[in-house]
DRENROBA-630964 format. One record per residue (C-alpha): residue number from 1; x, y, z. Coordinates in Angstrom, 1 decimal. Example, Ala and Ser with C-alpha at 12.3 -4.5 7.8 and 13.67 -1.06 7.14 Angstrom:
% DRENROBA-630964
> seq_east_north_up
> 1_12.3_-4.5_7.8 $
> 2_13.7_-1.1_7.1 $
This chain:
% DRENROBA-630964
> seq_east_north_up
> 1_86.1_-40.7_-20.2 $
> 2_87.1_-43.5_-17.9 $
> 3_87.3_-42.5_-14.2 $
> 4_89.5_-44.1_-11.5 $
> 5_87.9_-45.1_-8.2 $
> 6_89.2_-46.3_-4.9 $
> 7_89.2_-50.1_-4.6 $
> 8_87.2_-50.1_-1.4 $
> 9_84.6_-48.0_-3.0 $
> 10_83.7_-50.4_-5.8 $
> 11_84.0_-49.5_-9.4 $
> 12_80.9_-48.6_-11.5 $
> 13_80.3_-49.8_-15.1 $
> 14_82.9_-48.3_-17.5 $
> 15_85.2_-47.4_-14.6 $
> 16_88.8_-48.6_-14.7 $
> 17_89.7_-51.8_-12.8 $
> 18_92.5_-54.2_-12.2 $
> 19_90.4_-57.3_-11.4 $
> 20_86.8_-58.4_-11.3 $
> 21_86.6_-57.9_-7.5 $
> 22_86.8_-54.1_-8.1 $
> 23_83.6_-54.3_-10.2 $
> 24_81.4_-56.8_-8.3 $
> 25_81.5_-54.6_-5.2 $
> 26_79.3_-52.2_-7.2 $
> 27_77.6_-54.6_-9.6 $
> 28_77.5_-58.3_-8.8 $
> 29_76.9_-59.2_-12.4 $
> 30_79.9_-57.3_-13.8 $
> 31_83.5_-58.2_-14.5 $
> 32_86.8_-56.6_-15.3 $
> 33_87.6_-56.8_-19.0 $
> 34_90.2_-54.8_-20.9 $
> 35_90.8_-52.7_-17.8 $
> 36_87.2_-51.5_-17.4 $
> 37_84.1_-52.9_-15.6 $
> 38_81.6_-54.4_-18.0 $
> 39_78.5_-56.5_-17.7 $
> 40_79.1_-60.3_-17.9 $
> 41_78.1_-61.9_-21.2 $
> 42_74.8_-63.2_-19.9 $
> 43_73.8_-59.6_-18.8 $
> 44_73.3_-56.2_-20.5 $
> 45_73.8_-52.7_-19.3 $
> 46_70.6_-51.0_-18.2 $
> 47_71.2_-47.5_-16.8 $
> 48_73.9_-48.2_-14.1 $
> 49_73.2_-51.8_-13.5 $
> 50_73.6_-55.2_-15.2 $
> 51_70.3_-56.9_-16.1 $
> 52_70.0_-60.6_-17.1 $
> 53_69.6_-61.0_-20.8 $
> 54_66.0_-61.8_-22.0 $
> 55_65.5_-65.4_-23.2 $
> 56_63.8_-66.3_-26.4 $
> 57_60.1_-65.2_-26.4 $
> 58_60.6_-62.6_-23.7 $
> 59_59.9_-58.9_-24.1 $
> 60_62.6_-56.6_-25.3 $
> 61_63.3_-53.0_-26.5 $
> 62_66.4_-53.8_-28.5 $
> 63_68.6_-56.7_-29.5 $
> 64_71.2_-56.0_-26.7 $
> 65_68.5_-57.2_-24.3 $
> 66_68.3_-60.7_-25.8 $
> 67_70.4_-63.8_-25.1 $
> 68_73.1_-64.9_-27.6 $
> 69_72.1_-65.6_-31.2 $
> 70_68.7_-63.9_-30.7 $
> 71_67.4_-60.5_-31.8 $
> 72_64.6_-58.2_-30.8 $
> 73_61.8_-58.3_-33.3 $
> 74_58.3_-56.9_-32.8 $
> 75_59.1_-56.5_-29.1 $
> 76_60.1_-60.1_-28.5 $
> 77_63.5_-61.9_-28.5 $
> 78_63.6_-64.3_-31.4 $
> 79_66.3_-66.5_-32.9 $
> 80_68.3_-64.8_-35.7 $
> 81_68.2_-66.4_-39.2 $
> 82_71.8_-67.6_-38.5 $
> 83_70.6_-69.7_-35.5 $
> 84_68.0_-72.3_-34.7 $
> 85_65.9_-73.2_-31.6 $
> 86_67.1_-76.0_-29.4 $
> 87_65.7_-76.5_-25.9 $
> 88_64.3_-73.0_-25.9 $
> 89_67.7_-71.5_-26.7 $
> 90_69.0_-70.1_-29.9 $
> 91_72.0_-72.1_-31.1 $
> 92_74.3_-71.0_-34.1 $
> 93_73.5_-72.9_-37.3 $
> 94_75.8_-75.7_-38.2 $
> 95_78.1_-75.0_-41.2 $
> 96_78.5_-77.4_-44.2 $
> 97_80.2_-80.6_-43.1 $
> 98_79.2_-80.3_-39.5 $
> 99_77.1_-82.8_-37.6 $
> 100_73.3_-82.4_-37.5 $
> 101_70.1_-84.1_-36.5 $
> 102_67.8_-82.3_-38.9 $
> 103_67.9_-79.6_-41.7 $
> 104_66.9_-76.8_-39.3 $
> 105_70.3_-77.2_-37.7 $
> 106_72.2_-76.3_-40.9 $
> 107_73.1_-72.9_-42.4 $
> 108_71.3_-71.5_-45.4 $
> 109_71.0_-73.6_-48.6 $
> 110_72.2_-76.7_-46.8 $
> 111_70.3_-79.8_-45.5 $
> 112_71.0_-82.6_-43.1 $
> 113_71.9_-85.8_-44.9 $
> 114_73.5_-88.9_-43.2 $
> 115_74.1_-86.8_-40.1 $
> 116_76.0_-84.0_-41.9 $
> 117_75.0_-80.6_-43.2 $
> 118_75.4_-80.7_-47.0 $
> 119_74.6_-78.4_-49.9 $
> 120_71.1_-78.8_-51.3 $
> 121_70.7_-79.8_-55.0 $
> 122_69.5_-76.2_-55.5 $
> 123_72.8_-74.8_-54.3 $
> 124_76.5_-75.1_-55.0 $
> 125_79.6_-75.0_-52.9 $
> 126_81.7_-71.8_-52.8 $
> 127_84.3_-70.9_-50.2 $
> 128_82.9_-73.7_-48.0 $
> 129_79.4_-72.1_-48.1 $
> 130_76.3_-73.3_-49.9 $
> 131_75.2_-70.6_-52.3 $
> 132_71.8_-70.7_-54.2 $
> 133_72.2_-71.8_-57.9 $
> 134_72.0_-69.2_-60.6 $
> 135_69.0_-68.6_-62.8 $
> 136_69.0_-69.1_-66.6 $
> 137_70.5_-66.0_-68.3 $
> 138_72.3_-64.7_-65.2 $
> 139_76.1_-64.3_-64.9 $
> 140_78.1_-67.3_-63.8 $
> 141_81.7_-68.5_-63.4 $
> 142_81.2_-72.3_-63.7 $
> 143_78.5_-74.6_-65.1 $
> 144_77.9_-76.2_-61.7 $
> 145_76.6_-72.8_-60.5 $
> 146_73.6_-72.9_-62.9 $
> 147_70.2_-73.9_-61.6 $
> 148_69.0_-75.7_-64.8 $
> 149_70.7_-79.0_-65.4 $
> 150_70.6_-78.5_-69.2 $
> 151_72.7_-75.3_-69.2 $
> 152_76.3_-74.5_-69.6 $
> 153_78.2_-71.4_-68.3 $
> 154_79.3_-69.1_-71.1 $
> 155_79.6_-65.9_-69.0 $
> 156_75.9_-66.5_-68.4 $
> 157_73.9_-69.6_-67.6 $
> 158_72.9_-70.6_-71.2 $
> 159_71.0_-73.6_-72.6 $
> 160_73.1_-76.3_-74.2 $
> 161_73.1_-76.5_-78.0 $
> 162_70.6_-79.3_-78.1 $
> 163_68.1_-77.3_-76.0 $
> 164_66.3_-74.0_-76.4 $
> 165_65.1_-71.4_-73.9 $
> 166_61.5_-71.3_-72.8 $
> 167_61.8_-70.1_-69.1 $
> 168_63.7_-73.4_-68.7 $
> 169_65.9_-75.3_-71.1 $
> 170_63.8_-77.7_-73.3 $
> 171_65.1_-80.2_-75.9 $
> 172_65.1_-78.9_-79.4 $
> 173_62.2_-80.1_-81.5 $
> 174_62.9_-82.6_-84.3 $
> 175_61.7_-82.1_-88.0 $
> 176_58.0_-82.6_-88.7 $
> 177_57.1_-82.1_-85.1 $
> 178_54.9_-79.4_-83.6 $
> 179_56.6_-76.3_-82.6 $
> 180_53.8_-73.9_-81.8 $
> 181_53.7_-70.4_-83.3 $
> 182_57.3_-69.5_-82.9 $
> 183_58.9_-68.4_-86.2 $
> 184_62.5_-67.5_-85.2 $
> 185_64.9_-69.6_-87.2 $
> 186_66.5_-72.4_-85.2 $
> 187_64.4_-71.6_-82.2 $
> 188_63.0_-74.0_-80.9 $
> 189_63.8_-76.4_-83.7 $
> 190_67.0_-78.5_-84.2 $
> 191_69.9_-76.9_-86.1 $
> 192_69.2_-75.9_-89.7 $
> 193_65.4_-76.1_-89.2 $
> 194_62.8_-73.4_-88.4 $
> 195_59.2_-73.3_-87.2 $
> 196_56.8_-72.9_-90.2 $
> 197_53.1_-73.1_-89.6 $
> 198_53.6_-74.7_-86.2 $
> 199_55.8_-77.5_-87.7 $
> 200_59.6_-77.7_-87.6 $
> 201_60.9_-77.9_-91.2 $
> 202_64.4_-78.2_-92.6 $
> 203_65.8_-75.2_-94.4 $
> 204_66.4_-75.1_-98.1 $
> 205_69.5_-77.2_-99.0 $
> 206_69.0_-79.6_-96.2 $
> 207_67.5_-83.1_-96.2 $
> 208_65.2_-84.3_-93.4 $
> 209_65.8_-87.2_-91.1 $
> 210_63.7_-88.2_-88.1 $
> 211_66.1_-86.3_-85.7 $
> 212_68.0_-83.8_-87.8 $
> 213_68.5_-81.7_-90.9 $
> 214_71.6_-82.6_-92.9 $
> 215_73.3_-80.7_-95.7 $
> 216_72.2_-82.1_-99.0 $
> 217_75.8_-82.2_-100.3 $
> 218_76.8_-84.4_-97.4 $
> 219_74.0_-86.8_-98.3 $
> 220_75.1_-86.8_-101.9 $
> 221_78.7_-87.7_-101.0 $
> 222_77.4_-90.6_-98.8 $
> 223_75.2_-91.9_-101.7 $
> 224_78.1_-91.7_-104.2 $
> 225_80.4_-93.4_-101.8 $
> 226_77.8_-96.2_-101.4 $
> 227_77.5_-96.6_-105.2 $
> 228_81.3_-96.9_-105.6 $
> 229_81.5_-99.4_-102.8 $
> 230_78.8_-101.6_-104.5 $
> 231_80.5_-101.3_-107.9 $
> 232_83.8_-102.4_-106.5 $
> 233_82.3_-105.4_-104.7 $
> 234_80.5_-106.5_-107.9 $
> 235_83.8_-106.1_-109.9 $
> 236_85.6_-108.3_-107.4 $
> 237_82.9_-111.0_-107.8 $
> 238_83.5_-111.0_-111.6 $
> 239_87.2_-111.5_-111.1 $
> 240_86.8_-114.5_-109.0 $
């Protein structure tokens, strides 16, 4: 409960006031804010007095003892993770787009490039903040959020069709190349191939090229088309 005091008497901390003079008569490091006497920003309340806040590295019992942007950890005032040390003071980290001299100035997942805090390659921009990129297999909203450059976002960060999952996205293996001991069809071999006795082989009904397995019927159509073209050219030569 806030108590009223005579002006000449001086107002203690938490007492009602009309101006700072009411407060400083009782506590020189206090001021009148919101109608009550409170410690100035560079001081904290200790019993009935205002004590100077403890600088970085000084002893403390709780975070209210410490200067701005610092916290009490293991009995010492230390910079918060949202601040950095400059001239023995804890300064708030610079947001994306702000000026910087080195990466320690910047907020999480950002780095100092060309004098500006910018998102690292391992992070993406969301709501003007740099967020860490998302691991393979985890939920996503857009492809640029995925950590692996060979992924696409299909509800989750998923390897592109020409890649397979092996902790990262690796290029699918061509026919007649070593594929280890994996036997799941189409994993890790190219489409229409499977790993058999540690070699990628095309499935039944597919013909092998150096980079793919093509449906045999498609190859047949191509061959027939080639024969017809050759026949027509020969016929035209006869008519000349």
